[in-house]
C-alpha positions as CSV (number, residue, x, y, z in Angstrom):
1,X,-69.4,42.7,13.7
2,X,-66.4,40.6,14.9
3,X,-65.4,40.9,18.5
4,X,-62.0,39.9,19.8
5,X,-60.3,39.8,23.1
6,X,-56.7,39.3,24.1
7,X,-55.6,36.2,25.9
8,X,-53.0,36.2,28.7
9,X,-50.2,35.3,26.2
10,X,-51.1,38.3,24.1
11,X,-52.7,36.3,21.3
12,X,-56.0,37.6,19.9
13,X,-58.9,35.2,20.4
14,X,-62.1,35.4,18.6
15,X,-65.5,35.1,20.1
16,X,-67.9,32.4,18.9
17,X,-69.2,33.2,15.4
18,X,-66.4,35.7,14.8
19,X,-64.6,35.6,11.4
20,X,-61.2,33.9,11.3
21,X,-58.3,36.0,10.3
22,X,-56.0,35.2,7.4
23,X,-52.8,37.1,6.6
24,X,-51.8,36.7,2.9
25,X,-48.2,37.4,2.2
26,X,-47.4,37.7,-1.5
27,X,-45.5,40.3,-3.5
28,X,-47.4,39.8,-6.8
29,X,-50.4,42.3,-6.7
30,X,-52.5,40.2,-9.1
31,X,-52.1,37.0,-7.1
32,X,-52.5,38.6,-3.6
33,X,-55.7,40.4,-4.8
34,X,-57.1,37.2,-6.2
35,X,-56.4,35.2,-3.0
36,X,-57.7,38.0,-0.7
37,X,-60.9,38.3,-2.8
38,X,-61.5,34.5,-2.7
39,X,-60.9,34.2,1.1
40,X,-63.1,37.2,1.8
41,X,-65.8,35.5,-0.3
42,X,-65.3,32.4,2.0
43,X,-66.1,34.6,5.0
44,X,-62.6,35.3,6.3
45,X,-61.1,38.6,7.4
46,X,-58.0,39.2,5.3
47,X,-55.0,41.4,5.5
48,X,-52.1,41.4,3.1
49,X,-48.4,42.1,3.2
50,X,-45.9,42.3,0.2
51,X,-42.5,41.7,1.8
52,X,-40.9,39.8,4.7
53,X,-40.6,42.6,7.3
54,X,-44.1,43.8,6.7
55,X,-45.4,40.2,7.1
56,X,-43.7,39.8,10.5
57,X,-44.9,43.2,11.7
58,X,-48.5,42.6,10.6
59,X,-48.6,39.1,12.1
60,X,-47.4,40.5,15.4
61,X,-49.9,43.4,15.4
62,X,-52.9,41.6,13.9
63,X,-52.5,38.1,15.4
64,X,-53.9,36.1,12.4
65,X,-55.4,32.6,12.7
66,X,-53.5,31.5,9.6
67,X,-50.9,32.6,7.1
68,X,-50.9,32.1,3.4
69,X,-47.2,32.7,2.8
70,X,-45.2,32.9,-0.5
71,X,-41.6,31.6,-0.3
72,X,-40.1,34.3,-2.6
73,X,-40.4,37.7,-1.0
74,X,-38.5,41.0,-0.9
75,X,-36.7,41.9,2.3
76,X,-36.3,38.4,3.5
77,X,-38.0,35.2,2.2
78,X,-41.0,33.3,3.4
79,X,-39.0,30.7,5.2
80,X,-37.5,33.5,7.5
81,X,-41.0,34.9,7.9
82,X,-42.2,31.5,9.0
83,X,-39.4,31.1,11.5
84,X,-39.9,34.5,13.1
85,X,-43.7,34.3,13.3
86,X,-43.6,30.7,14.7
87,X,-41.0,31.7,17.3
88,X,-43.5,34.3,18.7
89,X,-46.8,32.4,18.4
90,X,-47.6,29.1,16.8
91,X,-49.9,29.6,13.8
92,X,-50.8,27.4,10.9
93,X,-49.0,28.3,7.7
94,X,-49.9,27.4,4.1
95,X,-46.8,28.0,2.0
96,X,-46.8,28.9,-1.7
97,X,-43.9,28.3,-4.0
98,X,-43.4,29.1,-7.6
99,X,-40.8,26.3,-8.0
100,X,-41.8,22.7,-8.0
101,X,-38.7,21.9,-6.0
102,X,-39.0,19.2,-3.3
103,X,-36.1,20.7,-1.4
104,X,-37.9,24.0,-1.0
105,X,-41.0,22.1,0.2
106,X,-39.1,20.1,2.8
107,X,-37.3,23.2,4.1
108,X,-40.7,24.9,4.4
109,X,-42.1,22.0,6.4
110,X,-39.0,22.0,8.5
111,X,-39.4,25.6,9.6
112,X,-43.0,25.2,10.7
113,X,-45.2,25.3,7.6
114,X,-48.2,22.9,7.8
115,X,-48.9,22.6,4.1
116,X,-47.7,23.9,0.8
117,X,-49.1,24.5,-2.7
118,X,-47.1,25.0,-5.9
119,X,-48.0,27.7,-8.4
120,X,-50.1,27.8,-10.4
121,X,-53.0,26.6,-8.2
122,X,-56.7,26.8,-8.2
123,X,-58.4,29.3,-5.8
124,X,-60.9,26.6,-5.0
125,X,-58.2,24.3,-3.7
126,X,-56.4,27.0,-1.8
127,X,-59.7,27.9,0.0
128,X,-60.3,24.3,0.8
129,X,-56.8,23.9,2.2
130,X,-57.3,26.9,4.4
131,X,-60.5,25.5,5.8
132,X,-58.8,22.2,6.5
133,X,-55.8,23.7,8.3
134,X,-58.2,25.7,10.6
135,X,-60.3,22.6,11.3
136,X,-57.2,20.8,12.3
137,X,-56.2,23.5,14.8
138,X,-59.7,23.3,16.3
139,X,-59.5,19.5,16.5
140,X,-56.1,19.8,18.3
141,X,-57.5,22.2,20.8
142,X,-60.5,19.9,21.5
143,X,-58.1,16.9,21.9
144,X,-56.1,18.9,24.4
145,X,-59.2,19.2,26.6
146,X,-60.5,15.7,26.0
147,X,-57.4,13.6,26.4
148,X,-57.2,10.0,25.4
149,X,-56.0,7.7,28.0
150,X,-52.5,6.2,27.9
151,X,-49.5,6.6,25.7
152,X,-49.0,4.6,22.5
153,X,-45.5,2.9,22.5
154,X,-44.1,1.3,19.4
155,X,-40.6,0.2,20.4
156,X,-38.6,3.4,21.0
157,X,-41.4,5.6,19.5
158,X,-43.9,7.1,22.0
159,X,-47.0,9.0,21.0
160,X,-48.8,11.0,23.7
161,X,-52.2,11.8,22.4
162,X,-53.2,14.0,25.4
163,X,-50.2,16.3,25.0
164,X,-49.7,15.8,21.3
165,X,-46.1,15.0,22.0
166,X,-43.8,12.4,20.4
167,X,-40.6,11.0,21.8
168,X,-38.0,8.8,20.2
169,X,-35.6,7.0,22.6
170,X,-37.0,9.2,25.4
171,X,-36.2,12.4,23.5
172,X,-38.9,14.9,22.5
173,X,-39.4,15.3,18.7
174,X,-41.0,18.5,17.5
175,X,-43.7,17.8,15.0
176,X,-45.9,20.2,13.2
177,X,-49.7,19.6,13.8
178,X,-49.9,18.0,10.3
179,X,-47.0,15.7,11.0
180,X,-48.4,14.6,14.3
181,X,-51.8,13.8,12.7
182,X,-50.1,11.9,9.9
183,X,-48.1,9.9,12.4
184,X,-51.1,9.1,14.5
185,X,-53.0,8.0,11.3
186,X,-50.2,5.5,10.5
187,X,-49.9,4.4,14.1
188,X,-53.6,3.6,14.4
189,X,-52.9,0.6,12.2
190,X,-49.2,-0.2,12.5
191,X,-47.7,-2.3,9.7
192,X,-50.8,-1.8,7.6
193,X,-50.3,-0.1,4.3
194,X,-52.3,3.1,3.8
195,X,-52.6,4.6,0.4
196,X,-51.7,8.2,-0.3
197,X,-55.3,8.8,-1.1
198,X,-56.4,7.4,2.3
199,X,-53.8,9.5,4.1
200,X,-54.8,12.6,2.2
201,X,-58.5,12.0,3.0
202,X,-58.0,11.2,6.7
203,X,-55.3,13.8,7.6
204,X,-56.0,16.6,5.2
205,X,-59.8,16.0,4.6
206,X,-58.8,16.4,0.9
207,X,-60.1,13.9,-1.6
208,X,-58.4,15.2,-4.8
209,X,-55.6,12.8,-5.9
210,X,-53.6,15.8,-7.2
211,X,-52.6,16.5,-3.6
212,X,-50.8,13.2,-3.1
213,X,-47.4,14.8,-3.5
214,X,-48.2,16.8,-0.4
215,X,-48.4,13.4,1.4
216,X,-45.0,12.4,0.0
217,X,-43.3,15.5,1.2
218,X,-44.8,15.3,4.7
219,X,-43.7,11.7,4.9
220,X,-40.1,12.7,4.1
221,X,-40.2,15.4,6.7
222,X,-41.6,13.0,9.2
223,X,-38.9,10.4,8.4
224,X,-36.2,13.0,9.0
225,X,-37.5,13.6,12.5
226,X,-38.4,10.1,13.7
227,X,-36.1,8.0,11.6
228,X,-36.4,6.9,8.0
229,X,-36.5,3.2,9.0
230,X,-39.8,3.7,10.9
231,X,-41.9,4.4,7.8
232,X,-41.9,1.9,5.0
233,X,-42.7,2.8,1.4
234,X,-44.8,0.4,-0.6
235,X,-44.2,1.5,-4.2
236,X,-47.3,2.3,-6.1
237,X,-49.5,2.0,-3.0
238,X,-48.5,4.1,0.0
239,X,-46.9,3.9,3.4
240,X,-46.8,1.8,6.6
241,X,-45.5,2.5,10.1
242,X,-43.0,-0.2,11.0
243,X,-43.1,-1.7,14.5
244,X,-40.4,-3.8,16.3
245,X,-40.5,-7.5,15.8
246,X,-42.2,-9.3,18.6
């Protein structure tokens, strides 16, 4: 049986070996039941909510480790749910959208979502994305306790690995965990072009080329935060992080 305890900040923490908690927020009963069944089969504890207010209340009471969150919801939409939940406690969010609309995706990333999927999607891929997001959170927690020495400076861009902080011209820039990992991946080989498939494999641990649009949307969100001129597109290939001329 799962055991939990409460940390000083009120967040529920699981003991070693305990099941991870996933809150699925979706107003279509068929979809929510299918997602919940697949995630339970993967070993997760799952609760569900069918509207915006219920999602926020359940997240506050249950303290999930991850949200699978539909954009279109009764009450208020998934973007508002994401804002309210993230304001209280950072938690990884996989956002679902019925519209293949890049604006919706960028807005979702902008309010704190870590990844998105467009309906229809395969349950296998959704389960894989959930595992990847949770592994990224674990890696970030480990990195915080095993800091790398020094701060990487590329002109006016600073990347602090130990604190997982980014500054541009001395000003802090808020990045989601995924955006930070994507920037670090590019910064590890500045000016070198990394393909979408390479970035997808290294940042998302996802080898399926069908996910490369996820890379494109995160690159656009990252450009808005650190400056579009800092990430170069090589059409038909991928992206490179620009550095100041020597």
